[in-house]
PDB file of N, CA, C and O in Angstrom:
ATOM      1  N   MET A   1      83.051 -43.805 -27.980  1.00  0.00           N
ATOM      2  CA  MET A   1      81.732 -43.252 -28.199  1.00  0.00           C
ATOM      3  C   MET A   1      80.687 -44.348 -27.927  1.00  0.00           C
ATOM      4  O   MET A   1      80.830 -45.481 -28.385  1.00  0.00           O
ATOM      5  N   THR A   2      79.659 -43.997 -27.192  1.00  0.00           N
ATOM      6  CA  THR A   2      78.587 -44.932 -26.870  1.00  0.00           C
ATOM      7  C   THR A   2      77.445 -44.743 -27.849  1.00  0.00           C
ATOM      8  O   THR A   2      77.002 -43.623 -28.102  1.00  0.00           O
ATOM      9  N   GLU A   3      76.975 -45.858 -28.396  1.00  0.00           N
ATOM     10  CA  GLU A   3      75.827 -45.798 -29.311  1.00  0.00           C
ATOM     11  C   GLU A   3      74.593 -46.272 -28.548  1.00  0.00           C
ATOM     12  O   GLU A   3      74.615 -47.318 -27.901  1.00  0.00           O
ATOM     13  N   ILE A   4      73.514 -45.486 -28.634  1.00  0.00           N
ATOM     14  CA  ILE A   4      72.275 -45.827 -27.943  1.00  0.00           C
ATOM     15  C   ILE A   4      71.256 -46.307 -28.963  1.00  0.00           C
ATOM     16  O   ILE A   4      71.012 -45.658 -29.980  1.00  0.00           O
ATOM     17  N   PHE A   5      70.678 -47.440 -28.673  1.00  0.00           N
ATOM     18  CA  PHE A   5      69.662 -48.023 -29.560  1.00  0.00           C
ATOM     19  C   PHE A   5      68.276 -47.529 -29.137  1.00  0.00           C
ATOM     20  O   PHE A   5      67.917 -47.629 -27.964  1.00  0.00           O
ATOM     21  N   ASP A   6      67.512 -47.008 -30.065  1.00  0.00           N
ATOM     22  CA  ASP A   6      66.147 -46.551 -29.806  1.00  0.00           C
ATOM     23  C   ASP A   6      65.190 -47.646 -30.297  1.00  0.00           C
ATOM     24  O   ASP A   6      65.044 -47.831 -31.505  1.00  0.00           O
ATOM     25  N   PRO A   7      64.535 -48.376 -29.380  1.00  0.00           N
ATOM     26  CA  PRO A   7      63.687 -49.504 -29.776  1.00  0.00           C
ATOM     27  C   PRO A   7      62.290 -49.102 -30.269  1.00  0.00           C
ATOM     28  O   PRO A   7      61.502 -49.959 -30.668  1.00  0.00           O
ATOM     29  N   THR A   8      61.994 -47.826 -30.241  1.00  0.00           N
ATOM     30  CA  THR A   8      60.655 -47.398 -30.667  1.00  0.00           C
ATOM     31  C   THR A   8      60.564 -47.360 -32.183  1.00  0.00           C
ATOM     32  O   THR A   8      61.570 -47.271 -32.887  1.00  0.00           O
ATOM     33  N   SER A   9      59.356 -47.430 -32.652  1.00  0.00           N
ATOM     34  CA  SER A   9      59.136 -47.340 -34.096  1.00  0.00           C
ATOM     35  C   SER A   9      58.104 -46.256 -34.364  1.00  0.00           C
ATOM     36  O   SER A   9      57.383 -45.824 -33.465  1.00  0.00           O
ATOM     37  N   ALA A  10      58.051 -45.841 -35.575  1.00  0.00           N
ATOM     38  CA  ALA A  10      57.089 -44.804 -35.965  1.00  0.00           C
ATOM     39  C   ALA A  10      55.681 -45.380 -35.932  1.00  0.00           C
ATOM     40  O   ALA A  10      55.498 -46.573 -36.177  1.00  0.00           O
ATOM     41  N   PRO A  11      54.684 -44.554 -35.634  1.00  0.00           N
ATOM     42  CA  PRO A  11      53.307 -45.056 -35.628  1.00  0.00           C
ATOM     43  C   PRO A  11      52.874 -45.535 -37.009  1.00  0.00           C
ATOM     44  O   PRO A  11      53.292 -44.991 -38.030  1.00  0.00           O
ATOM     45  N   VAL A  12      52.044 -46.544 -37.021  1.00  0.00           N
ATOM     46  CA  VAL A  12      51.507 -47.063 -38.268  1.00  0.00           C
ATOM     47  C   VAL A  12      50.161 -46.380 -38.502  1.00  0.00           C
ATOM     48  O   VAL A  12      49.258 -46.455 -37.668  1.00  0.00           O
ATOM     49  N   VAL A  13      50.045 -45.722 -39.633  1.00  0.00           N
ATOM     50  CA  VAL A  13      48.802 -45.035 -39.961  1.00  0.00           C
ATOM     51  C   VAL A  13      47.850 -46.027 -40.602  1.00  0.00           C
ATOM     52  O   VAL A  13      48.201 -46.702 -41.570  1.00  0.00           O
ATOM     53  N   ARG A  14      46.638 -46.112 -40.056  1.00  0.00           N
ATOM     54  CA  ARG A  14      45.633 -47.020 -40.601  1.00  0.00           C
ATOM     55  C   ARG A  14      44.332 -46.262 -40.807  1.00  0.00           C
ATOM     56  O   ARG A  14      43.989 -45.356 -40.047  1.00  0.00           O
ATOM     57  N   GLU A  15      43.632 -46.646 -41.830  1.00  0.00           N
ATOM     58  CA  GLU A  15      42.314 -46.072 -42.059  1.00  0.00           C
ATOM     59  C   GLU A  15      41.326 -46.757 -41.114  1.00  0.00           C
ATOM     60  O   GLU A  15      41.294 -47.983 -41.008  1.00  0.00           O
ATOM     61  N   VAL A  16      40.539 -45.960 -40.447  1.00  0.00           N
ATOM     62  CA  VAL A  16      39.525 -46.488 -39.540  1.00  0.00           C
ATOM     63  C   VAL A  16      38.166 -46.120 -40.110  1.00  0.00           C
ATOM     64  O   VAL A  16      37.855 -44.945 -40.304  1.00  0.00           O
ATOM     65  N   ARG A  17      37.368 -47.133 -40.372  1.00  0.00           N
ATOM     66  CA  ARG A  17      36.019 -46.896 -40.878  1.00  0.00           C
ATOM     67  C   ARG A  17      35.038 -47.146 -39.747  1.00  0.00           C
ATOM     68  O   ARG A  17      34.970 -48.249 -39.204  1.00  0.00           O
ATOM     69  N   LEU A  18      34.290 -46.135 -39.401  1.00  0.00           N
ATOM     70  CA  LEU A  18      33.298 -46.272 -38.348  1.00  0.00           C
ATOM     71  C   LEU A  18      32.021 -46.863 -38.920  1.00  0.00           C
ATOM     72  O   LEU A  18      31.695 -46.667 -40.091  1.00  0.00           O
ATOM     73  N   ALA A  19      31.317 -47.580 -38.084  1.00  0.00           N
ATOM     74  CA  ALA A  19      30.028 -48.142 -38.488  1.00  0.00           C
ATOM     75  C   ALA A  19      29.038 -46.998 -38.702  1.00  0.00           C
ATOM     76  O   ALA A  19      29.132 -45.964 -38.041  1.00  0.00           O
ATOM     77  N   PRO A  20      28.101 -47.179 -39.612  1.00  0.00           N
ATOM     78  CA  PRO A  20      27.089 -46.136 -39.807  1.00  0.00           C
ATOM     79  C   PRO A  20      26.305 -45.902 -38.524  1.00  0.00           C
ATOM     80  O   PRO A  20      25.974 -46.845 -37.805  1.00  0.00           O
ATOM     81  N   ARG A  21      26.016 -44.654 -38.249  1.00  0.00           N
ATOM     82  CA  ARG A  21      25.259 -44.291 -37.055  1.00  0.00           C
ATOM     83  C   ARG A  21      23.780 -44.185 -37.396  1.00  0.00           C
ATOM     84  O   ARG A  21      23.427 -43.636 -38.440  1.00  0.00           O
ATOM     85  N   PRO A  22      22.906 -44.703 -36.530  1.00  0.00           N
ATOM     86  CA  PRO A  22      21.469 -44.580 -36.790  1.00  0.00           C
ATOM     87  C   PRO A  22      21.025 -43.125 -36.623  1.00  0.00           C
ATOM     88  O   PRO A  22      21.566 -42.391 -35.796  1.00  0.00           O
ATOM     89  N   ALA A  23      20.051 -42.728 -37.404  1.00  0.00           N
ATOM     90  CA  ALA A  23      19.519 -41.375 -37.299  1.00  0.00           C
ATOM     91  C   ALA A  23      18.707 -41.200 -36.022  1.00  0.00           C
ATOM     92  O   ALA A  23      18.605 -40.091 -35.497  1.00  0.00           O
ATOM     93  N   ASP A  24      18.136 -42.279 -35.526  1.00  0.00           N
ATOM     94  CA  ASP A  24      17.272 -42.229 -34.355  1.00  0.00           C
ATOM     95  C   ASP A  24      17.455 -43.520 -33.562  1.00  0.00           C
ATOM     96  O   ASP A  24      17.565 -44.596 -34.149  1.00  0.00           O
ATOM     97  N   LEU A  25      17.488 -43.422 -32.247  1.00  0.00           N
ATOM     98  CA  LEU A  25      17.670 -44.598 -31.391  1.00  0.00           C
ATOM     99  C   LEU A  25      16.359 -45.255 -30.978  1.00  0.00           C
ATOM    100  O   LEU A  25      16.371 -46.352 -30.420  1.00  0.00           O
ATOM    101  N   ARG A  26      15.241 -44.612 -31.239  1.00  0.00           N
ATOM    102  CA  ARG A  26      13.948 -45.126 -30.766  1.00  0.00           C
ATOM    103  C   ARG A  26      13.660 -46.523 -31.309  1.00  0.00           C
ATOM    104  O   ARG A  26      13.683 -46.771 -32.515  1.00  0.00           O
ATOM    105  N   GLY A  27      13.385 -47.435 -30.355  1.00  0.00           N
ATOM    106  CA  GLY A  27      12.962 -48.788 -30.708  1.00  0.00           C
ATOM    107  C   GLY A  27      14.054 -49.717 -31.204  1.00  0.00           C
ATOM    108  O   GLY A  27      13.757 -50.842 -31.606  1.00  0.00           O
ATOM    109  N   LEU A  28      15.305 -49.287 -31.191  1.00  0.00           N
ATOM    110  CA  LEU A  28      16.376 -50.142 -31.700  1.00  0.00           C
ATOM    111  C   LEU A  28      16.736 -51.238 -30.697  1.00  0.00           C
ATOM    112  O   LEU A  28      16.459 -51.130 -29.502  1.00  0.00           O
ATOM    113  N   ARG A  29      17.356 -52.289 -31.215  1.00  0.00           N
ATOM    114  CA  ARG A  29      17.818 -53.420 -30.403  1.00  0.00           C
ATOM    115  C   ARG A  29      19.263 -53.169 -29.999  1.00  0.00           C
ATOM    116  O   ARG A  29      20.100 -52.837 -30.838  1.00  0.00           O
ATOM    117  N   LEU A  30      19.552 -53.327 -28.713  1.00  0.00           N
ATOM    118  CA  LEU A  30      20.856 -52.999 -28.151  1.00  0.00           C
ATOM    119  C   LEU A  30      21.628 -54.257 -27.791  1.00  0.00           C
ATOM    120  O   LEU A  30      21.122 -55.120 -27.074  1.00  0.00           O
ATOM    121  N   GLY A  31      22.842 -54.359 -28.286  1.00  0.00           N
ATOM    122  CA  GLY A  31      23.758 -55.414 -27.885  1.00  0.00           C
ATOM    123  C   GLY A  31      24.869 -54.804 -27.044  1.00  0.00           C
ATOM    124  O   GLY A  31      25.264 -53.659 -27.264  1.00  0.00           O
ATOM    125  N   LEU A  32      25.370 -55.564 -26.085  1.00  0.00           N
ATOM    126  CA  LEU A  32      26.411 -55.063 -25.189  1.00  0.00           C
ATOM    127  C   LEU A  32      27.607 -56.009 -25.198  1.00  0.00           C
ATOM    128  O   LEU A  32      27.452 -57.226 -25.307  1.00  0.00           O
ATOM    129  N   ILE A  33      28.802 -55.432 -25.082  1.00  0.00           N
ATOM    130  CA  ILE A  33      30.028 -56.221 -24.955  1.00  0.00           C
ATOM    131  C   ILE A  33      30.682 -55.825 -23.641  1.00  0.00           C
ATOM    132  O   ILE A  33      31.095 -54.680 -23.456  1.00  0.00           O
ATOM    133  N   GLU A  34      30.767 -56.776 -22.746  1.00  0.00           N
ATOM    134  CA  GLU A  34      31.321 -56.560 -21.415  1.00  0.00           C
ATOM    135  C   GLU A  34      32.736 -57.120 -21.389  1.00  0.00           C
ATOM    136  O   GLU A  34      32.963 -58.256 -21.807  1.00  0.00           O
ATOM    137  N   ASN A  35      33.690 -56.327 -20.899  1.00  0.00           N
ATOM    138  CA  ASN A  35      35.093 -56.730 -21.027  1.00  0.00           C
ATOM    139  C   ASN A  35      35.694 -57.386 -19.789  1.00  0.00           C
ATOM    140  O   ASN A  35      36.907 -57.589 -19.741  1.00  0.00           O
ATOM    141  N   THR A  36      34.904 -57.717 -18.808  1.00  0.00           N
ATOM    142  CA  THR A  36      35.284 -58.418 -17.566  1.00  0.00           C
ATOM    143  C   THR A  36      35.960 -57.543 -16.521  1.00  0.00           C
ATOM    144  O   THR A  36      36.302 -58.044 -15.450  1.00  0.00           O
ATOM    145  N   LYS A  37      36.165 -56.263 -16.786  1.00  0.00           N
ATOM    146  CA  LYS A  37      36.719 -55.396 -15.752  1.00  0.00           C
ATOM    147  C   LYS A  37      35.667 -55.156 -14.671  1.00  0.00           C
ATOM    148  O   LYS A  37      34.466 -55.254 -14.922  1.00  0.00           O
ATOM    149  N   PHE A  38      36.134 -54.845 -13.480  1.00  0.00           N
ATOM    150  CA  PHE A  38      35.254 -54.607 -12.348  1.00  0.00           C
ATOM    151  C   PHE A  38      34.228 -53.526 -12.696  1.00  0.00           C
ATOM    152  O   PHE A  38      34.584 -52.444 -13.163  1.00  0.00           O
ATOM    153  N   ASN A  39      32.972 -53.832 -12.466  1.00  0.00           N
ATOM    154  CA  ASN A  39      31.839 -52.930 -12.675  1.00  0.00           C
ATOM    155  C   ASN A  39      31.445 -52.701 -14.139  1.00  0.00           C
ATOM    156  O   ASN A  39      30.510 -51.944 -14.403  1.00  0.00           O
ATOM    157  N   SER A  40      32.123 -53.326 -15.083  1.00  0.00           N
ATOM    158  CA  SER A  40      31.741 -53.086 -16.480  1.00  0.00           C
ATOM    159  C   SER A  40      30.335 -53.600 -16.767  1.00  0.00           C
ATOM    160  O   SER A  40      29.586 -52.972 -17.515  1.00  0.00           O
ATOM    161  N   ASP A  41      29.971 -54.740 -16.178  1.00  0.00           N
ATOM    162  CA  ASP A  41      28.615 -55.252 -16.395  1.00  0.00           C
ATOM    163  C   ASP A  41      27.572 -54.328 -15.772  1.00  0.00           C
ATOM    164  O   ASP A  41      26.529 -54.078 -16.377  1.00  0.00           O
ATOM    165  N   ALA A  42      27.843 -53.818 -14.568  1.00  0.00           N
ATOM    166  CA  ALA A  42      26.903 -52.906 -13.904  1.00  0.00           C
ATOM    167  C   ALA A  42      26.741 -51.617 -14.707  1.00  0.00           C
ATOM    168  O   ALA A  42      25.628 -51.110 -14.853  1.00  0.00           O
ATOM    169  N   LEU A  43      27.841 -51.092 -15.224  1.00  0.00           N
ATOM    170  CA  LEU A  43      27.798 -49.873 -16.035  1.00  0.00           C
ATOM    171  C   LEU A  43      26.959 -50.087 -17.292  1.00  0.00           C
ATOM    172  O   LEU A  43      26.115 -49.257 -17.629  1.00  0.00           O
ATOM    173  N   LEU A  44      27.192 -51.196 -17.978  1.00  0.00           N
ATOM    174  CA  LEU A  44      26.458 -51.466 -19.208  1.00  0.00           C
ATOM    175  C   LEU A  44      24.977 -51.703 -18.949  1.00  0.00           C
ATOM    176  O   LEU A  44      24.135 -51.239 -19.718  1.00  0.00           O
ATOM    177  N   LEU A  45      24.651 -52.411 -17.890  1.00  0.00           N
ATOM    178  CA  LEU A  45      23.241 -52.648 -17.575  1.00  0.00           C
ATOM    179  C   LEU A  45      22.529 -51.349 -17.200  1.00  0.00           C
ATOM    180  O   LEU A  45      21.361 -51.162 -17.542  1.00  0.00           O
ATOM    181  N   LYS A  46      23.217 -50.460 -16.507  1.00  0.00           N
ATOM    182  CA  LYS A  46      22.646 -49.147 -16.174  1.00  0.00           C
ATOM    183  C   LYS A  46      22.418 -48.346 -17.451  1.00  0.00           C
ATOM    184  O   LYS A  46      21.383 -47.695 -17.602  1.00  0.00           O
ATOM    185  N   LEU A  47      23.375 -48.391 -18.364  1.00  0.00           N
ATOM    186  CA  LEU A  47      23.217 -47.711 -19.648  1.00  0.00           C
ATOM    187  C   LEU A  47      22.031 -48.291 -20.419  1.00  0.00           C
ATOM    188  O   LEU A  47      21.240 -47.542 -20.994  1.00  0.00           O
ATOM    189  N   ALA A  48      21.905 -49.610 -20.433  1.00  0.00           N
ATOM    190  CA  ALA A  48      20.790 -50.259 -21.126  1.00  0.00           C
ATOM    191  C   ALA A  48      19.452 -49.811 -20.531  1.00  0.00           C
ATOM    192  O   ALA A  48      18.495 -49.562 -21.265  1.00  0.00           O
ATOM    193  N   ASP A  49      19.389 -49.711 -19.201  1.00  0.00           N
ATOM    194  CA  ASP A  49      18.159 -49.231 -18.555  1.00  0.00           C
ATOM    195  C   ASP A  49      17.818 -47.813 -18.998  1.00  0.00           C
ATOM    196  O   ASP A  49      16.664 -47.512 -19.302  1.00  0.00           O
ATOM    197  N   ARG A  50      18.810 -46.957 -19.033  1.00  0.00           N
ATOM    198  CA  ARG A  50      18.563 -45.563 -19.436  1.00  0.00           C
ATOM    199  C   ARG A  50      18.161 -45.461 -20.899  1.00  0.00           C
ATOM    200  O   ARG A  50      17.281 -44.673 -21.246  1.00  0.00           O
ATOM    201  N   LEU A  51      18.791 -46.244 -21.753  1.00  0.00           N
ATOM    202  CA  LEU A  51      18.413 -46.225 -23.178  1.00  0.00           C
ATOM    203  C   LEU A  51      17.010 -46.790 -23.379  1.00  0.00           C
ATOM    204  O   LEU A  51      16.267 -46.320 -24.240  1.00  0.00           O
ATOM    205  N   ARG A  52      16.650 -47.792 -22.590  1.00  0.00           N
ATOM    206  CA  ARG A  52      15.291 -48.330 -22.648  1.00  0.00           C
ATOM    207  C   ARG A  52      14.284 -47.261 -22.232  1.00  0.00           C
ATOM    208  O   ARG A  52      13.281 -47.045 -22.912  1.00  0.00           O
ATOM    209  N   ASP A  53      14.559 -46.593 -21.107  1.00  0.00           N
ATOM    210  CA  ASP A  53      13.633 -45.585 -20.600  1.00  0.00           C
ATOM    211  C   ASP A  53      13.521 -44.380 -21.534  1.00  0.00           C
ATOM    212  O   ASP A  53      12.426 -43.853 -21.735  1.00  0.00           O
ATOM    213  N   ARG A  54      14.618 -43.951 -22.093  1.00  0.00           N
ATOM    214  CA  ARG A  54      14.623 -42.743 -22.920  1.00  0.00           C
ATOM    215  C   ARG A  54      14.193 -42.993 -24.364  1.00  0.00           C
ATOM    216  O   ARG A  54      13.498 -42.168 -24.956  1.00  0.00           O
ATOM    217  N   TYR A  55      14.609 -44.142 -24.938  1.00  0.00           N
ATOM    218  CA  TYR A  55      14.385 -44.381 -26.369  1.00  0.00           C
ATOM    219  C   TYR A  55      13.581 -45.636 -26.673  1.00  0.00           C
ATOM    220  O   TYR A  55      13.313 -45.930 -27.838  1.00  0.00           O
ATOM    221  N   GLY A  56      13.198 -46.375 -25.652  1.00  0.00           N
ATOM    222  CA  GLY A  56      12.460 -47.603 -25.900  1.00  0.00           C
ATOM    223  C   GLY A  56      13.312 -48.704 -26.505  1.00  0.00           C
ATOM    224  O   GLY A  56      12.789 -49.614 -27.148  1.00  0.00           O
ATOM    225  N   MET A  57      14.627 -48.628 -26.304  1.00  0.00           N
ATOM    226  CA  MET A  57      15.521 -49.658 -26.834  1.00  0.00           C
ATOM    227  C   MET A  57      15.381 -50.922 -25.993  1.00  0.00           C
ATOM    228  O   MET A  57      15.074 -50.857 -24.803  1.00  0.00           O
ATOM    229  N   SER A  58      15.609 -52.068 -26.621  1.00  0.00           N
ATOM    230  CA  SER A  58      15.571 -53.333 -25.894  1.00  0.00           C
ATOM    231  C   SER A  58      16.945 -53.991 -25.976  1.00  0.00           C
ATOM    232  O   SER A  58      17.538 -54.084 -27.051  1.00  0.00           O
ATOM    233  N   MET A  59      17.445 -54.448 -24.822  1.00  0.00           N
ATOM    234  CA  MET A  59      18.721 -55.148 -24.810  1.00  0.00           C
ATOM    235  C   MET A  59      18.489 -56.577 -25.273  1.00  0.00           C
ATOM    236  O   MET A  59      17.683 -57.302 -24.689  1.00  0.00           O
ATOM    237  N   THR A  60      19.191 -56.978 -26.316  1.00  0.00           N
ATOM    238  CA  THR A  60      18.980 -58.298 -26.889  1.00  0.00           C
ATOM    239  C   THR A  60      20.059 -59.308 -26.502  1.00  0.00           C
ATOM    240  O   THR A  60      19.789 -60.508 -26.449  1.00  0.00           O
ATOM    241  N   HIS A  61      21.275 -58.837 -26.233  1.00  0.00           N
ATOM    242  CA  HIS A  61      22.366 -59.759 -25.952  1.00  0.00           C
ATOM    243  C   HIS A  61      23.503 -59.020 -25.253  1.00  0.00           C
ATOM    244  O   HIS A  61      23.818 -57.880 -25.595  1.00  0.00           O
ATOM    245  N   MET A  62      24.121 -59.687 -24.265  1.00  0.00           N
ATOM    246  CA  MET A  62      25.350 -59.175 -23.666  1.00  0.00           C
ATOM    247  C   MET A  62      26.425 -60.228 -23.823  1.00  0.00           C
ATOM    248  O   MET A  62      26.325 -61.324 -23.272  1.00  0.00           O
ATOM    249  N   ALA A  63      27.449 -59.889 -24.578  1.00  0.00           N
ATOM    250  CA  ALA A  63      28.594 -60.786 -24.760  1.00  0.00           C
ATOM    251  C   ALA A  63      29.634 -60.453 -23.704  1.00  0.00           C
ATOM    252  O   ALA A  63      29.796 -59.293 -23.325  1.00  0.00           O
ATOM    253  N   ARG A  64      30.332 -61.467 -23.233  1.00  0.00           N
ATOM    254  CA  ARG A  64      31.383 -61.279 -22.227  1.00  0.00           C
ATOM    255  C   ARG A  64      32.709 -61.748 -22.820  1.00  0.00           C
ATOM    256  O   ARG A  64      32.845 -62.899 -23.233  1.00  0.00           O
ATOM    257  N   LYS A  65      33.683 -60.842 -22.856  1.00  0.00           N
ATOM    258  CA  LYS A  65      35.007 -61.198 -23.351  1.00  0.00           C
ATOM    259  C   LYS A  65      35.748 -62.027 -22.306  1.00  0.00           C
ATOM    260  O   LYS A  65      35.444 -61.941 -21.117  1.00  0.00           O
ATOM    261  N   ARG A  66      36.712 -62.825 -22.741  1.00  0.00           N
ATOM    262  CA  ARG A  66      37.506 -63.628 -21.796  1.00  0.00           C
ATOM    263  C   ARG A  66      38.331 -62.740 -20.883  1.00  0.00           C
ATOM    264  O   ARG A  66      38.529 -63.054 -19.709  1.00  0.00           O
ATOM    265  N   SER A  67      38.813 -61.629 -21.427  1.00  0.00           N
ATOM    266  CA  SER A  67      39.578 -60.652 -20.651  1.00  0.00           C
ATOM    267  C   SER A  67      39.542 -59.337 -21.433  1.00  0.00           C
ATOM    268  O   SER A  67      39.159 -59.327 -22.603  1.00  0.00           O
ATOM    269  N   PRO A  68      39.932 -58.239 -20.803  1.00  0.00           N
ATOM    270  CA  PRO A  68      39.903 -56.957 -21.516  1.00  0.00           C
ATOM    271  C   PRO A  68      40.752 -56.941 -22.785  1.00  0.00           C
ATOM    272  O   PRO A  68      40.438 -56.209 -23.724  1.00  0.00           O
ATOM    273  N   SER A  69      41.810 -57.727 -22.827  1.00  0.00           N
ATOM    274  CA  SER A  69      42.699 -57.702 -23.991  1.00  0.00           C
ATOM    275  C   SER A  69      42.283 -58.652 -25.109  1.00  0.00           C
ATOM    276  O   SER A  69      42.840 -58.593 -26.205  1.00  0.00           O
ATOM    277  N   HIS A  70      41.313 -59.526 -24.849  1.00  0.00           N
ATOM    278  CA  HIS A  70      40.864 -60.463 -25.881  1.00  0.00           C
ATOM    279  C   HIS A  70      39.776 -59.856 -26.754  1.00  0.00           C
ATOM    280  O   HIS A  70      39.054 -58.946 -26.345  1.00  0.00           O
ATOM    281  N   GLU A  71      39.684 -60.381 -27.956  1.00  0.00           N
ATOM    282  CA  GLU A  71      38.612 -59.974 -28.857  1.00  0.00           C
ATOM    283  C   GLU A  71      37.333 -60.710 -28.492  1.00  0.00           C
ATOM    284  O   GLU A  71      37.358 -61.699 -27.759  1.00  0.00           O
ATOM    285  N   VAL A  72      36.233 -60.224 -29.003  1.00  0.00           N
ATOM    286  CA  VAL A  72      34.959 -60.914 -28.826  1.00  0.00           C
ATOM    287  C   VAL A  72      34.998 -62.168 -29.700  1.00  0.00           C
ATOM    288  O   VAL A  72      35.433 -62.105 -30.850  1.00  0.00           O
ATOM    289  N   ASP A  73      34.552 -63.297 -29.172  1.00  0.00           N
ATOM    290  CA  ASP A  73      34.626 -64.535 -29.959  1.00  0.00           C
ATOM    291  C   ASP A  73      33.635 -64.497 -31.130  1.00  0.00           C
ATOM    292  O   ASP A  73      32.670 -63.733 -31.121  1.00  0.00           O
ATOM    293  N   ASP A  74      33.894 -65.324 -32.119  1.00  0.00           N
ATOM    294  CA  ASP A  74      33.118 -65.314 -33.365  1.00  0.00           C
ATOM    295  C   ASP A  74      31.634 -65.615 -33.155  1.00  0.00           C
ATOM    296  O   ASP A  74      30.781 -65.019 -33.811  1.00  0.00           O
ATOM    297  N   ALA A  75      31.329 -66.529 -32.251  1.00  0.00           N
ATOM    298  CA  ALA A  75      29.926 -66.872 -31.992  1.00  0.00           C
ATOM    299  C   ALA A  75      29.177 -65.680 -31.406  1.00  0.00           C
ATOM    300  O   ALA A  75      28.043 -65.404 -31.800  1.00  0.00           O
ATOM    301  N   ALA A  76      29.803 -64.977 -30.470  1.00  0.00           N
ATOM    302  CA  ALA A  76      29.173 -63.798 -29.879  1.00  0.00           C
ATOM    303  C   ALA A  76      29.006 -62.696 -30.916  1.00  0.00           C
ATOM    304  O   ALA A  76      27.981 -62.013 -30.930  1.00  0.00           O
ATOM    305  N   LEU A  77      29.996 -62.512 -31.782  1.00  0.00           N
ATOM    306  CA  LEU A  77      29.875 -61.517 -32.852  1.00  0.00           C
ATOM    307  C   LEU A  77      28.705 -61.833 -33.777  1.00  0.00           C
ATOM    308  O   LEU A  77      27.945 -60.943 -34.159  1.00  0.00           O
ATOM    309  N   ALA A  78      28.571 -63.097 -34.129  1.00  0.00           N
ATOM    310  CA  ALA A  78      27.467 -63.492 -35.007  1.00  0.00           C
ATOM    311  C   ALA A  78      26.122 -63.214 -34.339  1.00  0.00           C
ATOM    312  O   ALA A  78      25.191 -62.744 -34.993  1.00  0.00           O
ATOM    313  N   THR A  79      26.015 -63.499 -33.051  1.00  0.00           N
ATOM    314  CA  THR A  79      24.774 -63.230 -32.320  1.00  0.00           C
ATOM    315  C   THR A  79      24.505 -61.738 -32.254  1.00  0.00           C
ATOM    316  O   THR A  79      23.377 -61.300 -32.479  1.00  0.00           O
ATOM    317  N   LEU A  80      25.528 -60.953 -31.947  1.00  0.00           N
ATOM    318  CA  LEU A  80      25.358 -59.502 -31.885  1.00  0.00           C
ATOM    319  C   LEU A  80      24.917 -58.939 -33.234  1.00  0.00           C
ATOM    320  O   LEU A  80      24.035 -58.082 -33.291  1.00  0.00           O
ATOM    321  N   LYS A  81      25.522 -59.412 -34.308  1.00  0.00           N
ATOM    322  CA  LYS A  81      25.149 -58.933 -35.648  1.00  0.00           C
ATOM    323  C   LYS A  81      23.708 -59.283 -35.998  1.00  0.00           C
ATOM    324  O   LYS A  81      22.995 -58.483 -36.603  1.00  0.00           O
ATOM    325  N   ALA A  82      23.289 -60.471 -35.618  1.00  0.00           N
ATOM    326  CA  ALA A  82      21.949 -60.940 -35.966  1.00  0.00           C
ATOM    327  C   ALA A  82      20.860 -60.307 -35.105  1.00  0.00           C
ATOM    328  O   ALA A  82      19.737 -60.107 -35.567  1.00  0.00           O
ATOM    329  N   GLN A  83      21.194 -59.991 -33.849  1.00  0.00           N
ATOM    330  CA  GLN A  83      20.153 -59.586 -32.902  1.00  0.00           C
ATOM    331  C   GLN A  83      20.211 -58.114 -32.493  1.00  0.00           C
ATOM    332  O   GLN A  83      19.365 -57.666 -31.719  1.00  0.00           O
ATOM    333  N   SER A  84      21.176 -57.358 -32.988  1.00  0.00           N
ATOM    334  CA  SER A  84      21.355 -55.979 -32.513  1.00  0.00           C
ATOM    335  C   SER A  84      21.413 -54.978 -33.660  1.00  0.00           C
ATOM    336  O   SER A  84      21.962 -55.250 -34.728  1.00  0.00           O
ATOM    337  N   ASP A  85      20.829 -53.815 -33.404  1.00  0.00           N
ATOM    338  CA  ASP A  85      20.954 -52.698 -34.345  1.00  0.00           C
ATOM    339  C   ASP A  85      22.128 -51.793 -33.952  1.00  0.00           C
ATOM    340  O   ASP A  85      22.752 -51.155 -34.801  1.00  0.00           O
ATOM    341  N   VAL A  86      22.410 -51.754 -32.649  1.00  0.00           N
ATOM    342  CA  VAL A  86      23.471 -50.926 -32.079  1.00  0.00           C
ATOM    343  C   VAL A  86      24.193 -51.767 -31.041  1.00  0.00           C
ATOM    344  O   VAL A  86      23.557 -52.497 -30.281  1.00  0.00           O
ATOM    345  N   VAL A  87      25.530 -51.670 -31.002  1.00  0.00           N
ATOM    346  CA  VAL A  87      26.312 -52.402 -30.007  1.00  0.00           C
ATOM    347  C   VAL A  87      27.200 -51.416 -29.261  1.00  0.00           C
ATOM    348  O   VAL A  87      27.840 -50.555 -29.864  1.00  0.00           O
ATOM    349  N   VAL A  88      27.225 -51.556 -27.943  1.00  0.00           N
ATOM    350  CA  VAL A  88      28.063 -50.727 -27.080  1.00  0.00           C
ATOM    351  C   VAL A  88      29.056 -51.635 -26.376  1.00  0.00           C
ATOM    352  O   VAL A  88      28.676 -52.632 -25.761  1.00  0.00           O
ATOM    353  N   SER A  89      30.334 -51.282 -26.469  1.00  0.00           N
ATOM    354  CA  SER A  89      31.370 -52.008 -25.762  1.00  0.00           C
ATOM    355  C   SER A  89      31.783 -51.154 -24.576  1.00  0.00           C
ATOM    356  O   SER A  89      32.157 -49.992 -24.736  1.00  0.00           O
ATOM    357  N   GLY A  90      31.713 -51.743 -23.369  1.00  0.00           N
ATOM    358  CA  GLY A  90      31.975 -50.948 -22.177  1.00  0.00           C
ATOM    359  C   GLY A  90      33.144 -51.450 -21.377  1.00  0.00           C
ATOM    360  O   GLY A  90      33.554 -52.606 -21.480  1.00  0.00           O
ATOM    361  N   ILE A  91      33.671 -50.546 -20.574  1.00  0.00           N
ATOM    362  CA  ILE A  91      34.758 -50.887 -19.670  1.00  0.00           C
ATOM    363  C   ILE A  91      34.345 -50.564 -18.250  1.00  0.00           C
ATOM    364  O   ILE A  91      33.345 -49.883 -18.024  1.00  0.00           O
ATOM    365  N   GLY A  92      35.095 -51.039 -17.324  1.00  0.00           N
ATOM    366  CA  GLY A  92      34.796 -50.779 -15.916  1.00  0.00           C
ATOM    367  C   GLY A  92      35.975 -50.150 -15.216  1.00  0.00           C
ATOM    368  O   GLY A  92      36.807 -49.496 -15.844  1.00  0.00           O
ATOM    369  N   ASP A  93      36.045 -50.344 -13.932  1.00  0.00           N
ATOM    370  CA  ASP A  93      37.082 -49.825 -13.021  1.00  0.00           C
ATOM    371  C   ASP A  93      36.697 -48.532 -12.440  1.00  0.00           C
ATOM    372  O   ASP A  93      37.452 -47.957 -11.656  1.00  0.00           O
TER     373      ASP A  93
END
């Protein structure tokens, strides 16, 4: 009899707490996180332009990750927290 090993494991259930959402976007400060994928910076800058035109938002900071799989570094997080009311993390491709 052949025994087959199943290397998969059951999913881990975690509580996810979302950040509070603003009631209105008008005049808020926008921070961006760019993940280094092709066109992610262009996509985020286009989004920032549209949010500026529609809601008067101002882009205050764009952080760039080392790679798509890396986290945002602590210094960039501190800047985003201090200078942004809303942060958008974007991808490209």
